[in-house]
N, C-alpha and C positions, 0 to 999 in steps of 0.2 A: 503494499500499499504506499510505503514511503516513496518508492520510485515513481508511482503515478502522481503523488502529491508534488514531488520535485518537477516532474515534466510539466505539470500544470503551472506551477510557480514560474518556471522558466518561460512558459508561454506568455503568462501575465506580464513578465519582465520585458519580453520582446514587444508586446503590445504597447507598453509605455515608451519603449525606445521609438516605436512608430509614431505615437503621439507627440513625443519630442520633436521629431523631424518635421511633422505637419505643422506644429505650432511655432517652431523656432525658425524654420527654413522655408516652408511652403504656404504659410498662412494667407498670404496675399497672392498666391499663385493658383492656377485653376484647380489643382488637386486639393489644396486647403480650403479654397472657396466652396468646393463641392462637399467636402468632408464636414464642414461646419456650417454650411448653408448661409454663408456670408455674401454680402455685396462687396464689390471691389472698394467702395467708398468706406464702408464699415471696417473692412479688413485692413485698409491702409491706416485708419484712424486708431485702430486698436492693436497695431503689429507690435509695439513694444510690450504691451500687456500680455499678449499671446506668447511672445518669446519667454517672458518670465514664467508663465504657466508651463511652457514646454520644459524649462529648466527644472521645475519642480517635479515634473513627470519623470525626467531623467534621474533625479535623486531617488525616486520611488524604485525605478528599475535597478539602479546601482545597489541599493539596499537589498533588493531581492536576489540579485546576482551575489552579493556579498554573503548572504545567508546560505545560498546554495554552495558557495565555494568553501565554506566552513564545515561541510559534511555533517556529521552527527551533532556536532556541537553548535550548529547554526540554527537550531529550531526556534529559539527565542528571538533571534534576528528576523528570521522569516515570519514569525507570528506578529512582531512588532510592525514590520513593513506591510504585511498584508492587512492589518488593522488600519494602517494609514491609507492604504488603497481603498479599503472598504468604506471608511468614513468620508474620504474624498469623493467617492463614487456616490454615496447617499446624499452628500451635500450638493454635488453637481446635478444629480437627478432631480432633487427638489427645487433648486434655484436656476438651472440653465437649461438642461435638456434631459428628457426622461430616458432617452436611449443610453445615457451614461450609466444608468442602473444596470443594463445588460452588458455593457462593455467593461465596466471597472467593478461595480459593487458585487454583483452576483458571482462573477468568477473568483473574487477574492474571498467570498463567504464559502464557496465550494472548496477552494484551496484550503482554507482554515479547517473545514470539516474533515477533508482528506488527511491533513496533518495530525488532527486529533485522533484519528482512527489508526494512525501509524504506531 
């Protein structure tokens, strides 16, 4: 079960790397505009804020990768960063876009359950 949990955590980390790229580098490009449903004007006006959000997503990914790299001793690190992802996902779903619930919060909750079953 731990292997499945770790694979799931790795996938979540890679999703956050993808979000980092979208928010930091592609926010005002066609891929970013599509992903976040932005107009060019809104994206241009919020580009600096989006880059900051992207950086935070990168920190979440880094924390998950760090936890994975620690092997058996990394469980508490993985739990901490998964809780951060879960809380950010719940907040984002409540305040920005409901699909964040399915992209961040639910996968983090599943990973936490898988870890607890390991």
